[in-house]
C-alpha positions in Angstrom: 0.0 0.0 0.0 2.8 2.4 1.0 4.4 2.2 -2.5 1.2 2.7 -4.3 0.3 5.8 -2.2 3.8 7.2 -2.8 3.4 6.8 -6.5 0.2 8.7 -6.3 2.1 11.6 -4.6 4.8 11.4 -7.2 2.2 12.2 -9.9 0.6 14.9 -7.7 4.0 16.5 -7.1 5.0 16.3 -10.7 1.6 17.9 -11.7 2.0 20.6 -9.0 5.5 21.4 -10.4 4.1 21.8 -13.9 1.3 24.0 -12.7 3.7 26.2 -10.8 5.9 26.4 -13.9 3.0 27.6 -16.0 1.0 29.7 -13.5 3.5 30.8 -10.9 3.9 29.8 -7.4 1.2 32.1 -5.8 -1.6 31.2 -8.2 -0.7 27.4 -8.1 -0.6 27.3 -4.3 -3.9 29.3 -4.2 -5.6 26.7 -6.4 -4.2 23.9 -4.2 -5.5 25.8 -1.1 -9.0 25.9 -2.7 -8.8 22.2 -3.4 -7.7 21.5 0.1 -10.5 23.3 1.6 -12.9 21.3 -0.5 -11.2 18.0 0.4 -11.4 19.0 4.1 -15.2 19.3 4.0 -15.4 15.8 2.4 -12.9 14.1 4.7 -14.3 15.6 7.9 -17.8 14.5 7.0 -16.5 11.0 6.4 -14.5 10.9 9.5 -17.3 12.3 11.8 -19.5 9.3 10.6 -17.0 6.8 11.9 -15.6 8.4 15.1 -16.5 7.2 18.5 -19.2 9.2 20.2 -18.2 11.5 23.0 -14.7 12.4 22.2 -13.3 15.7 23.4 -12.7 18.4 20.7 -8.9 17.7 21.2 -9.3 14.0 21.1 -11.5 14.2 18.0 -8.7 16.3 16.4 -6.1 13.9 17.4 -8.0 11.0 15.9 -8.8 12.8 12.7 -5.0 13.7 12.3 -3.9 10.1 13.0 -6.5 8.7 10.6 -5.7 11.2 7.9 -2.0 10.4 8.0 -2.4 6.7 8.3 -4.9 6.7 5.5 -2.3 8.7 3.4 0.2 6.0 4.0 2.3 7.4 6.7 3.6 5.6 9.8 2.3 7.6 12.7 2.4 7.1 16.4 1.4 9.3 19.4 4.6 10.7 20.7 3.4 13.0 23.7 0.1 14.1 25.1 -0.4 17.0 27.5 -3.0 19.7 28.4 -2.0 21.7 25.4 -2.2 19.1 22.6 -1.1 15.9 21.2 2.2 15.5 19.4 2.7 12.8 16.8 5.9 11.1 15.5 5.7 10.6 11.7 8.2 8.0 10.7 7.8 6.4 7.2 6.2 9.1 5.1 5.1 8.7 1.4 5.0 12.5 0.9 8.6 12.7 1.9 9.6 9.7 -0.2 7.7 11.0 -3.2 9.7 14.2 -3.1 12.8 12.2 -3.0 11.7 10.2 -6.0 11.2 13.3 -8.1 14.6 14.6 -7.2 13.5 17.6 -4.9 16.1 18.5 -2.2 13.9 17.8 0.8 16.5 19.0 3.2 16.0 22.5 1.8 12.3 22.3 0.8 10.6 19.9 3.2 9.3 22.4 5.6 7.8 24.2 2.6 6.4 20.9 1.4 4.6 20.3 4.6 3.6 23.9 5.1 2.2 24.1 1.4 1.1 20.7 0.5 0.4 18.3 3.5 -0.5 20.5 6.5 -3.2 22.6 4.6 -5.0 19.3 3.8 -4.9 18.2 7.4 -5.6 21.6 8.8 -8.8 21.9 6.5 -10.0 18.6 7.7 -9.4 19.5 11.3 -11.2 22.9 11.0 -14.3 21.1 9.7 -14.1 18.8 12.7 -13.8 21.7 15.2 -12.8 25.3 14.1 -10.5 25.6 17.0 -8.2 22.8 16.0 -4.8 23.5 14.7 -1.9 21.5 13.4 1.7 22.6 13.4 5.1 21.2 12.6 7.3 20.9 15.7 10.3 19.1 14.0 11.0 18.3 10.3 13.1 15.4 9.3 16.3 16.0 7.4 16.7 12.5 6.2 14.6 9.4 5.4 15.8 7.8 8.8 14.6 10.6 10.8 11.1 11.6 11.9 8.9 14.5 11.8 7.0 15.8 14.9 3.5 17.3 14.3 1.2 18.7 17.0 -2.5 19.0 17.2 -3.8 21.7 19.5 -7.1 23.3 20.4 -7.1 27.1 20.3 -9.1 29.4 22.8 -11.1 31.1 20.2 
């Protein structure tokens, strides 16, 4: 499954690179943001139907994040939980490996990858679960052997 998901991301990345080449970065990322918003509505609706009843907003956000990433082919485990949020360790990641496959220097660009491609999709889904949920990168891997840390929080307002 992981390899198939990675291949799908390779196509998505190659497509996005061509769109950026033709339309420019700002317009291409704007279109991607619109698509991410629409996807968030769809995925949140799907997840709400299958989530256990009675979860707190933060627990619902953590469950949605975990499902989103696992369904996307990533290897994700809960790393730390405290009053402020839930931090996840992302080990094997098809997004990361797809960028390696197309020859993008992830050490330089990966935080941009997560900020512009992966996290907006997750954030849109979380926002449609509860408008106060946020996801942020805590640590970005610098090699395939390392991990990323991403944190789901619940804002006050």
